[in-house]
C-alpha positions as CSV (number, residue, x, y, z in Angstrom):
1,M,162.8,126.9,65.0
2,K,164.9,127.1,61.8
3,R,163.6,124.8,59.1
4,K,165.9,122.4,57.4
5,I,165.8,123.1,53.6
6,N,165.7,120.3,51.2
7,N,168.9,120.5,49.0
8,R,166.8,120.3,45.8
9,Y,165.0,123.5,46.7
10,K,168.0,125.5,48.1
11,E,168.7,127.6,45.0
12,F,165.1,128.4,44.4
13,I,164.5,129.4,48.1
14,G,167.8,131.3,48.1
15,L,166.4,133.6,45.4
16,L,163.4,134.4,47.7
17,D,165.7,135.6,50.5
18,N,166.9,138.9,49.1
19,G,166.9,140.9,52.3
20,K,164.5,143.6,51.2
21,Y,161.3,141.7,50.9
22,N,159.8,138.9,53.0
23,S,160.5,135.6,51.2
24,V,156.9,134.3,51.7
25,D,155.6,137.5,50.1
26,I,157.9,137.1,47.1
27,F,156.9,133.4,46.7
28,K,153.2,134.3,46.8
29,D,153.7,137.1,44.3
30,F,155.6,134.7,42.1
31,V,153.0,132.0,42.0
32,V,150.2,134.5,41.2
33,M,152.2,136.1,38.4
34,F,153.3,132.7,37.0
35,A,149.8,131.2,37.1
36,I,148.3,134.2,35.3
37,A,151.2,134.2,32.7
38,I,150.4,130.6,31.8
39,K,146.6,131.0,31.8
40,N,146.5,134.3,29.8
41,N,148.6,132.7,27.1
42,F,145.7,130.3,26.4
43,D,142.6,132.1,27.7
44,Y,143.3,135.9,28.1
45,S,141.5,138.0,30.6
46,Q,142.2,141.7,31.2
47,E,141.0,141.3,34.8
48,D,143.7,138.8,35.5
49,E,146.3,140.8,33.6
50,N,145.5,143.7,35.8
51,I,146.2,141.6,38.9
52,Y,149.6,140.6,37.3
53,L,150.5,144.3,36.6
54,Q,149.4,145.4,40.1
55,I,152.0,143.0,41.6
56,T,154.8,144.2,39.3
57,K,154.2,147.8,40.6
58,K,155.5,146.7,44.0
59,Y,159.0,146.1,42.6
60,K,161.6,148.1,40.8
61,K,162.4,147.1,37.2
62,S,165.7,145.6,38.2
63,E,164.0,143.6,41.0
64,L,161.6,142.0,38.6
65,K,164.4,139.9,37.2
66,I,164.1,137.6,40.2
67,F,160.8,136.4,38.9
68,I,162.4,135.3,35.6
69,E,165.0,133.4,37.5
70,L,162.4,131.8,39.8
71,S,160.4,130.7,36.7
72,T,163.5,129.1,35.1
73,K,164.6,127.3,38.2
74,L,161.1,126.0,38.9
75,I,160.6,124.7,35.3
76,L,164.0,122.9,35.5
77,M,162.9,121.2,38.7
78,Y,159.9,119.7,36.9
79,L,162.0,118.7,33.9
80,E,164.8,117.1,35.9
81,N,162.7,114.4,37.4
82,D,160.8,111.7,35.6
83,E,158.3,111.4,38.5
84,I,155.4,113.7,39.2
85,E,156.1,115.6,42.4
86,D,154.4,118.3,44.5
87,V,157.3,120.7,44.1
88,L,155.4,123.9,45.0
89,G,153.6,122.3,47.9
90,E,156.9,121.2,49.4
91,I,158.5,124.7,48.9
92,F,155.4,126.3,50.4
93,G,156.0,124.2,53.6
94,Q,159.8,124.7,53.6
95,I,159.5,128.5,53.7
96,G,156.8,128.4,56.4
97,A,154.1,129.8,54.1
98,N,151.4,127.3,55.1
99,S,149.0,128.3,57.9
100,R,147.9,125.6,60.4
101,Q,145.3,128.1,61.7
102,R,143.6,128.0,58.3
103,G,143.9,124.2,58.0
104,Q,146.7,124.3,55.4
105,I,148.3,120.9,56.1
106,F,149.3,119.4,52.8
107,T,149.2,115.6,52.1
108,P,152.6,114.0,51.4
109,M,153.1,112.8,47.9
110,H,153.5,109.2,48.8
111,I,150.2,109.2,50.7
112,A,148.5,110.9,47.6
113,K,149.8,108.0,45.4
114,M,148.6,105.4,47.9
115,M,145.2,106.9,48.0
116,S,144.9,106.9,44.2
117,S,145.8,103.2,44.1
118,T,142.9,102.4,46.4
119,V,140.3,104.6,44.5
120,L,141.3,104.2,40.9
121,T,140.3,100.6,40.0
122,E,141.6,98.9,36.8
123,D,138.0,98.1,35.7
124,E,136.9,101.7,36.0
125,I,139.9,103.0,34.1
126,K,139.4,100.5,31.2
127,K,135.6,100.9,31.1
128,E,135.5,104.7,30.7
129,K,137.0,106.7,27.8
130,F,138.2,109.1,30.5
131,I,137.8,109.5,34.3
132,L,136.9,112.7,36.1
133,I,138.7,113.2,39.4
134,K,137.6,116.1,41.7
135,D,139.4,117.6,44.7
136,P,137.2,120.1,46.6
137,A,140.0,121.4,48.8
138,C,143.0,120.9,46.6
139,G,145.8,122.9,48.3
140,S,148.7,122.6,45.9
141,G,147.0,119.9,43.9
142,V,148.9,117.0,45.4
143,L,146.1,114.4,45.4
144,L,145.5,115.0,41.7
145,L,149.3,114.9,41.0
146,G,149.3,111.6,42.9
147,A,146.5,110.2,40.6
148,A,148.5,111.3,37.5
149,Q,151.6,109.6,38.9
150,Y,149.7,106.4,39.7
151,L,148.4,106.2,36.1
152,N,151.9,107.1,34.8
153,E,153.4,104.2,36.8
154,N,150.8,101.9,35.3
155,K,151.7,103.1,31.8
156,I,148.4,104.9,31.2
157,D,148.6,108.2,29.5
158,Y,146.9,110.5,32.0
159,R,146.7,113.3,29.5
160,N,144.1,111.4,27.6
161,K,142.6,109.3,30.4
162,M,142.1,111.8,33.3
163,L,140.2,115.0,33.6
164,V,140.5,116.9,36.9
165,E,138.6,119.5,38.7
166,A,140.5,121.2,41.6
167,Q,139.0,123.8,43.9
168,D,140.3,125.8,46.9
169,V,139.2,128.9,48.8
170,D,142.7,130.2,49.1
171,F,144.1,132.2,46.1
172,I,147.7,131.1,46.5
173,C,146.7,127.4,46.7
174,F,144.5,128.0,43.7
175,C,147.5,129.4,41.8
176,M,149.9,126.7,43.0
177,A,147.6,123.9,41.9
178,Y,147.0,125.5,38.5
179,I,150.8,125.9,37.9
180,Q,151.5,122.3,38.8
181,L,148.6,120.8,36.8
182,S,149.7,123.0,33.8
183,L,153.4,122.1,33.9
184,Y,152.6,118.4,34.1
185,N,150.2,118.7,31.2
186,I,147.2,117.5,33.2
187,P,143.8,118.5,31.6
188,G,141.3,120.2,33.8
189,R,140.1,123.3,35.5
190,V,141.0,124.9,38.8
191,I,138.3,126.8,40.7
192,L,138.8,129.6,43.3
193,G,136.0,129.5,45.8
194,N,134.3,127.7,48.7
195,T,133.1,124.3,47.5
196,L,130.5,124.0,50.3
197,L,128.9,127.3,49.1
198,N,129.2,126.3,45.4
199,E,131.3,129.5,45.0
200,K,133.2,130.1,41.8
201,R,135.2,133.4,42.0
202,K,137.7,132.4,39.3
203,V,138.1,129.4,36.9
204,F,141.4,128.7,35.2
205,Y,141.6,125.9,32.5
206,T,144.9,124.2,32.1
207,P,146.7,124.5,28.7
208,E,146.2,120.7,28.2
209,F,142.4,121.3,28.4
210,F,142.6,123.4,25.2
211,I,145.4,121.4,23.5
212,G,143.7,118.1,24.1
213,K,140.3,119.5,22.9
214,W,138.6,118.4,26.1
215,K,135.6,120.6,25.6
216,E,134.7,118.4,22.6
217,K,135.4,115.2,24.5
218,I,133.1,116.2,27.4
219,E,130.4,117.2,25.0
220,E,130.7,113.9,23.1
221,R,130.4,111.8,26.3
222,R,127.4,114.0,27.4
223,N,125.6,113.3,24.1
224,K,126.2,109.6,24.3
225,R,124.7,109.4,27.8
226,C,121.6,111.4,26.8
């Protein structure tokens, strides 16, 4: 069955359909490269840079321009809307990249916001200097985005009040979550690995984690509780 494409994503998805490569493969290559480009600008790793370069070798020099166009269009989609949205998660589903066999069924954004409103109490938010929110199977990060939007709607600066920890066993989901948390200036870390096995194959810290000096904030709270 042919999927109906949301008008907002048509231009972005149109770039993926170039006839030579599978659109899902281009999308996956894009999110990996984009995630590494953001991360290595703040916390450089040659291992991650090698992953980036290995992907570029699949394409001709002229074909790599598509990734610049995809980056530009994606950033514009985030800037054009005042609300926090699960942009990559929706595109992921629109192009049929999610796998039901692997349990990749993403939570709709309105459900994520509703869940946040029931979990985040006003007393807890006021009592703590910052709150830590974890998602052990984050997918594209939608539940954490929903929490940020909930705080935003209640005029609470989530950049200073919320620290997140996202984890997923799937590398593409790991990259999508990292991109979205980074573009929305949400402080935290994203872990690649199986939560049940306490596995940590990769850990990416968002730019806001460094900009907001969250390492010092965590250490300060730890010292006060000792």
